[in-house]
N, C-alpha and C positions, 0 to 999 in steps of 0.2 A: 478425854476431851482436850482439844487443842487450845492453845492460848488465844487464837482468834475467836473461837466459839465462846470462851470464857469472857473475853472482853465485850463481845456482843451482848451476852446475857447481862453483864454488869451495867452496860449502858441502858438497856431496856429497863432494868430494875430501878435505876436512878431517875430516868427521865419520865417514865409513864405516870407515876403518881402526881407529878407536877403539871404535866402537859395535857393529860387526857381526862382528869377528874372534873366532872361538871359542877362540883361544889365549890370550886376555887373562886374566891372573890378578890377583887382588886380595890383596896381602900386607898384613900389619899394618904400620903405620907405627912405626918404632922410637921408643921414648920413653926418655929417660935414666932410669936407675934412681935412685930417690930414697928416702931413708930418711924415716921419720916424724919430723918436726922436733919436734913437741910430743907426747912419749910420756906426759906426765902427764895428758893428757885421758883421763878414765875415765867409764864409765857409772855409773849409780846403784848397780849391784851391785858396784862396785869393780873390774871388769875393765877393762884398758886397751884402747882402740880403736886398731887399726893400719890404715892405708890400704893397700888391696891394689893392687898394680901391675897395670894392664891388659896382657894379653899380646898382644892383637890388636885391630885396628879397621880398618874399610873404609868406603868411601862407598856411595851407592845403586847398585843394579843397574838397568840399563835393558834393556827388551825390546820389540821391534817387534811390533805386533799383526798378526793375520791371516797368520801363518806358513803357507806352503803346501808346505813340504818334507815328504819321507817320513820322515825321522828326527826324533828328539826335538830340540827347539830348545834350543841351549846357552844358559844364562843367565849362569853365572860359576863361580868356584872359591873355596872356602873353604880356608884353610891356617893352621895354628898353628905358632908358633915351636918348640913342644914336639914337633912331628912330626919324628922322626929318619928317617922313611922306612922303618922296620922293620915297619910295620903294627900297632904297639901302640896306636895311637889310633883312635878311632871317632867319626865325625862324625854328629851327630843334628840333624834339621831339624823344626821345629814352627811352627804358626801358620796363616795363611790358605792353604788349598790344599795344605798339606804332606802328602805321601804320595799325593795324588791328582793335583793339577795340577802340583805341583812335587815332584821327587824328587832325592835327593842320593846320591852315591856315598860309602858309609861309609868307604872307605879313602882315596880321593883328594880328596873334598870337592867334586867337580864337581856343579853344579846344572843340571838340565834341566827344560824344560816339556814335559808329555806331550801336549798338544793345542793347537789354535789358540786364541788369546786375542783377545777383542773388547774394546777399550778402552771402548766405549760401555756395555758391561755393568759393568765395574769398571776404574777408572783405575790403581789401585795395590794391592799386596798387602803386608801386614806379616807378617814371619816372624821366628823366633828360632832361633839356631844355637848348638851347644855341642859341645865336643870332650871325650870321656871316655876313661879308660884302659880298654882292652878287657878286661884281666884283673880289675882291681879295680872296674871300673864307676864309678870316681870321676872327677869332672870335673877336667880339668887346666887348664881355662880357665873363667872365669865365663861364664854364658849371655849372649849379646849379641843385640840386635834390629837388623834391617835391613829395608829396603823395596825391593821390586821395582816399579819404575814402568813402565807400559806406554806406549811411544811411539806417538802417533797417526799414522795414514796417512789419506789422503783416500778413505774408503770409504763415505761417506754423502752422498747428494744432498740439496739443500735441499727441504723440503716445506712446503706451505701448510696451514693448519688447515682450510680449506674448499676443496672442489673447485670450487664455483661461488659467486661473490659476486654480490650484487644491490645496485645503487646507483642514484642518481638525481641529476640536476642540472637546474636551470631552463634552459629554452631561451633563446636569445639571450644566453647568459652570455659574459662577457669571456674572452679568451684567458688561460690560466693559472688559471682557477677550479678550486679543489680539488674533486674528485669523491669519492674514497675512498682509503684507504691499505690496502695489502695487505702482509703481513709473512710471510716464510718463515723457517723455523728449520733449522739444520744440526747434526746430532748429533756432528760431529767436534769436536776440541779447539780452542776459539777462541784458546788461549794458545800454540799451537804451529803455526807456519806460517800459511798462508792457507787451510787446509782448511775453515774455518767462515766465511770472509769471503764474504758474498753480495752480488752485484750484480744489479739488476733491469733488465730491458729489455722492450720491447713487441714482440710478434710479430705481433699482429693488432689493428687498430683505428686505424691511421694513415690519413689525416692528421688524424683528428678528436680523438684523445687522445694524451697522452704520459705517461711515468712517470719519476719521479726515480730515478736508479740507486741511490743510497745508502739512501733512505727508503722507496721503494715507493709514494709518493703519486702517484695518477693525477690528471692535470689536463687541462682542455680545451686543445686545440691549434688549434682553428679557431673563428673568430668567427661570430656570427649563425647558429648552428645552429638551424634552425626545426623545431619539433615537427610542424607541419602537413605538412612534407615527409618527415621521417623521425623516428620516435619511439624505436625500439629499436636499440641498438648492442651488439655482442659484442666484447669486448677480451680478448686472450690475453696474459698477463704471464708472463715467464720469470725465474726466480731461479737464478743460477749462482754456484757457489763458486769458490775459488782466485782471488777478485778478478775473476772474469769472464774469466780467461785461458784459453788453449787447454788442453785436457785437464781442465778442471774439470767437475764434475758439475752437472746442472741439473734443475729441476722447474718445471712450469707450472700455471697456474690460469686459469679463465675468469671474466670479470667482465661481467655483463649490466647495461648502463647504460641508463636510461630518461630521456628528456627530459621534464620536467614542464612543464605549461602555464603560460603567463603571458598576460595580456591585451594581445596585440599585434595583434589583428584587430578591426575594427569590425563591428557587425551589419549585415545587409542584408535588406531585405524580399523575400520570395519573389515578390510581385507589387507592382509600383509603382502600379498602378491597380486598385482593387477596387470592384466594383459589388454592392451588397446591396439587398434588398427587404424591406419590413416592412409589415404590415397596420396601417391607421390605428387599428384597435381594440386594438392591443397595449397592455397596461397598462404603467405605469411600472415599470422594472426588468427588462423582457423583454430577453433576449439575442437579437440579430438576426443576428449573424455575428461572425467573428473575422479578425484579420490575424496573420500569422506571419513571423518573421524567421529567418535562418540566421546562424550565427557559427562561424568555423573554430575558435575556442577551445572549451573544454569547462568543465564545472563552473561555479563561481561567476563565472569570467571570461566566460562566455557569457550570464549573466543580464542582462536588459534591463528597462527600465521604459517603458511606453507612455503617451503623453499626446496630447491634441488641442491643437494649437498654433494652428490657424487654420481658417476656414471659416464658412459661414452657418448651420451646424447645431451650433455649440458649445453653445448653450443648450438644444438639444433632445436631444442625445445625450451619452453618457459612455463612457469606455473603462476597462476593468479589466484589470490584468495578472494572468494565471493563472500562478502560480509553478511548478506542476508541468509544464505543457506549454510554458511561455514563449510564450504567445499573448496577444494583446490582444483581449478580449471587448468588443464594442460593444453597449451597452444603451440602452434608451429612458429619457430623463431627464425629459421632459415629455409630456403627452398630445399625440397627433398628430391632424391633421385633413387628410384628402385634399382637401377643398374649399378649404382655405386655402393649402396648399403641398404640392406633389407630389414635389419633388426637393431634396435637401440635399447639400452638398459639404463634406467634412471633410479637413483635412490632419493626418495622424497622424505622430508622431515616436517612434522607438524608440532608446533610449540605454543603453549599458552602465552598470551600477550600481557595479561595482568597477573603478576605473581605476588604472593603474600610472604614476606620474609619470615613470618612466624611458622610457616609450614614448609620451609625449604627441606626439612628433614624427611618429608614425605615424597620428595621428587626422585628422579628428574621429571619435570612437567613437560615432556616431549615424547614423541614416538616416531618411528621410521617405517617405511614400506618400500617395496621394490616394484617398479613399474616397467614393464616390457612393452615396447611399441614396435609393431610390425608395419612395414611400409608395403602397401599393395601396388601392384603394377597397373598402369593405365596406358591406353594407346595415346602416346604423346605425338605431337606434330613434329615434323623434321626440324633439325637444328642446323643452322648455317655455321660455317667455320669462323665467320666474323660477324660482328654486329652491324657492319656496313662495309661497302666496297668502294674503292676509288680507282678508276682506270683513266689513263691519259693516252690520247691517240692523236696523231697528226691529221689535219683536215684533208690531206691529199691522198689518203689511203683508198684503195679500190673497194668497190662494193663487194660485200661478202667476206671482208677481212675480219678475223676474230680479234676482238679488242680486249678480251679477258674472260675468265671463267669463275663462276661462283660454285661453291661446294657446300653440300648439305648432306646430312645423314639422318637415319631414323634411330633415335636413342633407345628404342625398345629392343628387347632381346630378339624379336623376330626379324629385325633389320629389313623392313619392307623397302622395295625399290622406290626411288624418288622420281617425280616428274616435275620439270621446271617450265615456267611460263612467265610471260611479261604482262604486267598490269597495263592494259592499253590506255587507261585513263592518264597514265604518266608518259605515254608516247603516242599522242594523237596523230602525229604525222607518220608514224610507222617507219621511223628512221632506223630502228634497231630490231633485232630478232634474237631469239635464244634457242639453242638446241635443247629439246625437251629431255634428252637422255643424260647428257654430261654437263649441262649448264654453261656451255660456251656461248658468249654474247658476241654477236657479229653485226655488221652494218648491212642494211638492206637498201639504203639510199646514200647518195654522196653527202659528205659533211661539209659544212661551211662555218668556219669560226666567226666570220663577220656577221652571220645571221644569229648564231647562238653559240656562246662560248661554253656553256654548261648544259648538260642534260641530266636531270634527276629522274632516275628510273626506279621502279619497284619490281623486284623479281619474286615470284611466288613459287614455293616448293611444297608439293603435296604428295602424299602417299598414293601410290597407284592402287593399292588394295582398299584404301579408305580415303577417298578424295576430300572428305570433310576435314581431315586433319591437315592443315596447311599453315605455313609460316611465311611471312613477308620480310624482305630485307631491302634496305635502301642501297642503290648503286648510283654513284656519282661519276659521270663521264665528263672529263675535261678535254676540250678540243684544243690541241696545240697549234700554234700559228705556223703557217708556211707562207713564204713570200710569193703569193699568187695574185697580188693586186698591184697595179702600177700606180704611181703617184699622179696627182692631177692638181689643177689650180684649186686653191682653197675657196675662192669666191669668183663670181663673175666680175671682170674688170671692165669699166667704162673708161677707156683711155683716149686721150686727145693730145695733140701736139699743136703748138702755136705756129702760125705762119712765120713769125719772126724768131723762131727758135735758133739757137746757136749750136754748134757741134759740142758734144759731151754734156748736153743739158739733160737732167733727170726728168723723165716724163711719167714713170710709173714704178712702183715697188711691188713685186709679186711674191707670193708664197705658195706652198703646196701642202697637201695632206695625203695620207695613205691609210687605207683600211687595215693594213697589216700592223702587227705590233711586235717588232723584233726585240730580242733580248737587250741589245745594245742601244736601243732607241732609234728614232728616225734620223736619217741623214739623206738629204736630197742634193742633186747636182742639176744646174740649169745651164743650157747652151742653145744656140740657134741651130735649126735644122740645116741651114745653108747660109753662106755669107750674104749679108744684106747690106747694100750700100747706104741705106738710110738710117738703120737702127742697129744697135748692138746690145748684148746681155752681159752684165757683169755679176758674177756669183759672189754673194756676201759671205758664203761658207757658214751661215747660220740658218739654213733652210729658207733663205730669202734671196732675191736677186733684184737688180736694178736695170730698168730699160733706159738706155741713153741714146741720144741722137748722134748721127755721124756726119751730117751735112749742115750747111748753113742755109736756113730758110726753106719754107714749104709753100706751095700754091694750091689752095683748095679748089680753085677753078680748073686746074689741070688734073689733080688727083685729090679727091676728097677723103678717101679712106685707104689705109694701108693694112694689110694682113701680115702679121708677124708670127710664124710658127716657132714655138719654144719647146725644146726637148727637156723633159723632166725625168730623171732616173734616180733610183734609190741605191743603197749601198749593201743590200742583203743578197743572199744567194737563193735562187738564181736572180740576177739583176732584172728588175722590171722597170720599164720606161714607157712614157707616153708623150705625145706631142699635143700641146695646147696652143691654140691660135689666139693671139691678141688682135682685136680690132681697134686700130688707131685712127681716129678721125682728125682731120686737119681743121682747125678752128681759128677764128680771128680773136686775138687777145689784145688787151690793153698793154700799157708800158710795164705794168707790174706782173704780167703773165696771167691775168684773170681772163677766163674764157668769156667771150661776148656772143658769138654765134658760130655755128658749125654747118657747113654745106649750104647749098642754095635753098633747100627746103626749109632749113631752120630760120631763114630770113622772113618767111611768110608766116611763121607761127608766132603767137603772142608770147611775150616775154614771160619766163617762169613756167611755161607749160612743157613738160618733158614728154618723151615718147611713151613712158610707162603710164602717164596720166591719160594720154590719148587712147591707149589700148584699153584701159579700165573703163573709159567713157563708152567706147565702142561695145564692149562686152555688156554693159548695163542696158544699152539700147537694144541689143539682140535679145537679151533676157526678157525685156518688157514686151517686145514683139511676140515672142513665143508664148508668153502668158496670155496676151490678148487673143491669139489664135486658138489656144486651148480653151479659153473661156467661151469663145463664139461656137466652137465645135460642140462643147458640152451643152450649151444652151439649145443648139439645134437638135442635138440627140435627145435631149429631154422633151422637146416639143413633139418630136416624132419618135414614138416608141413602137417597134414592131410587135405584133401579137405573138409571133413565134420567134423566140430569142435565138434559137440555135438552128443552123441550116440543116443539121442532121436529124433534128427532132421532127419526124413526119407523123407522129401519133396524133390522134384526135385531141384537141385542146378545148378547154372550157374558157371562154372569154367572159370575164365578169366586169360589168360596167359600174356596178355599185350605185345605180340610180334607181329611183322609185317612181312608179307611175302616178298619174294624177287622178286615178279613179275612172269611173265610167265615162266622164266627159272628156277624158284625154284620148282622143282618137288617133294621136300620133304614136302612142306607146305600143299598142298591139291591136291588130285587126282580127277579131274573132271570126270574121267572114272567111278568112283563108282556111281556117280549120274546118268550118262548116262546109265550105265548098272548095275542096282542094283543086278543082279543075281550073278555077279562076284565081289568078294571082296578080296583085298590083305590081306596079313598077317599084323598084327598090327605093324606099324612102331614105333619104340621106340623114345622117346624124347632125343634130343642130349644135352640138357642143364642140365639134372640131371642123376644120376646113377640109373639104374633100380634095384629094390630090388629083384625081382623074375621074372624069365623068364617063361612065361606061354603062352599057345596057346589060343587065344581068342575063346570064344564060338560063333559059327556061329548061327545066328538066321534065321529061314526060312523066305524067302521073296516070293513075288508074282512072277510068271513065267516071266512076262514082265510088268514093270511099265511104260506103254506107255503114260499114261496121264501126268506124270511129264516130260517125254522127249518131248512130243509134246508142252507142255506149255512153257518149257524153249526155245525150238527152235523158237517158234512163237514170244516170247518176245525178243529173241536175234536178230531176223530178223528185228523187229520193231525198235529196238535200233540202228542197223546198218544203217537203212534207214532214221533215224530221222535227219533232217538238223540242228536241234538245239543242237545236242549232241556235247560234247567237242571233240577236235581232239586227245586227249590223252586217255590212258587207264583209265577207271573209274569203280567204283563198282556200279552195278545196282541191287537193291533188289526188290523182288516180293513177295507180301503177298499171298502165295498159300498154302493151307493146304492139298491138295490131296484128296483122297477118304476117305470115312468114316472109322473109326476104327473098326477092327473086334471085339474088346473087348467091343464095345459100350461104353456108358457114365458111368463113375463111380460116378457121382454126386448123392447126396441124395435129390436133389430138386424135382425129380419126384418119389421119393419113395412112397409118399402117394397115387399115382395113380395106384400102382400095386394091382392086385386082390388077389394075394396069401397071406396067413397069415404067419406071421413070429413069432417065439417064442423068446422072450427076457428074459426068465427066467435065462439064463446062466449068465446074468449080475449080479445077486445076488451072484453068486459063486465067483465073482471077488473081493469081499471084501466090507467093509462099504463105501468106497469112491465112489462106483458105485450104492449105494442104491437109491439115488435120481433119477438117470437115469432109473434104473429098475422100480421105481414107476411110472415115467412119461409114459414109454412105456407100462408097465403092466397095468396101469390105463386106458390107451387108449384102450387096448384090452377088458378090462372089460366093459368099457362104450359101446364099439361096440357090445359086446355080449348082454348087457342089451337092 
């Protein structure tokens, strides 16, 4: 027998005789009678207060819970010293459960419990007891309060707040790492015995996890648990009361433990050697393939970064990490050329981006792979020797002179021949042309720098075997200047000389311009074509000259206008010169030299009205006259509009007047008598909406004696229409498609001309001119064939 069992038996032996015997009674404790020592203590109303002597007192009652007997459970006995046993006293019980849960024998004072009590519902009950005289109903003892305390027994097992717990712990954790704490509660009284003392133990989950008996903390029990091997664990924890001893009650719960991932595995390429192909025409940035890795880890621990660390294609290709798929996308970094290089080798590395220093010893957390890229040939367009061409040529070259040559080649291994052409949208005037075989550019029209100094052309080079493969290049042609234009007056000069002019007087300053643009700049020389007795030219040597008088006084009545030829020459090679004539009018001037009037005609004109103003007024008058004439002609043309607009249109025409008749009473609209009796025809009625131009008698055409078929046809149709019940009740227009008898002139169609037996001579068609030669040959040839 263990010491715990011995102590338990000892406690039961000592306690049961006192707690559970129904014969135990609680009597009052005798208290010595004492008088009131201070009788002079009085209340405010003057009455003296006396201390009452208590006649009974007892300790608490104790009652075991969960009584299973058939009789009422005995609680205890109340007894007063005033009770003589003659039944004159009556015991009364009040308070918690009095009369229902607890009852008292009025004569003996025995207290019983009427039903089974659960301490977990209520641990104690407070009641009040009193003994009264049965006859007078007066209390013989003051009312006293007592407590019935319920003693606990182990009738509740430990319970967990949750049936299933969920927890996680990082993989590769050290032994003893805390995972989660579970706590069970016991409804029994923790202050009485071991009924509420809970001890934890693990029923399932060993040897991976353990639990602390007192706290319920679950810890790892095995080192280096790998998530990649096993991720989920189910652990069953038991909580047992009575300190875990035999006979204690227990409860269990389940804990689902998940191992979370840590970066303890390096990445690995799915393929160590990868072969990709790419077209040489692929533009920069084109994705040509991908490489992929696998990692036993998940989430961010499996993220990798790809890079090219070695190889002869590091400058030609690049690799991009695709975050969503964790792939390395290989792209073109520079333009490829099959003819230059056909195979590239890359060494690609993939490395984890989130490393855990605790697991460096498991590294390195990277892997490498070899990627070979083959460049495939495509039919490429021709390639010019330059990105653009600039040709300079003088404007005086002859037509057909070669100004430059563009060169292009086929970059493919086949080296297809090239054909050159000009984009005519860049040479609308067709000034240039190009030799299709060698790319020589030559002129097809004369050049003129003064019209266009630059020509921006586009030359097209295309493969002869595959014309769709073409390339364009810009050709800039600069036209160089040649001194081929003579200088001339810069503006029109309106020059005059006063009648009272003196010799050497300045009457005009002239300047010149030249379309040419020499390298050294413009330089002009001015001189007279012949010696003039009236005027002279003085060159200022700054491309201007002064016109001076040589004699004293001029008479406008004798000579009103002088013509002065001035020779202007340039300083370039070859020297170009021109003669400009100044018109100098003789005018009357005041003493300050201001012109007042010039020539006799000027005297008749109002002051301030120049020759230019007169010309402008005359032009306005002419324009107004032209507008008036055109308006009158259009109005007359609109009033008289021919029925046949074209003289050559000799076909039958339908003339629509777009007017509507007035019904049966309108005798001017149409005369049905003409149709009924074609032999008789009235004179032509004139239209009332327009004025007739010429009154003439219409020519009568001979008709048949009696057109009976038309009359019979119309009468028959009219009768059918009148008897038709579906015809509308109002006047309506009924049309009948009837052509009448055959035409006397027979058919004019040429469709049956080939069936005629007679021969017809078409030689007259040759006399009509060259426009009918083809028609004459067709019909003449037909006759010759028939003769043969």
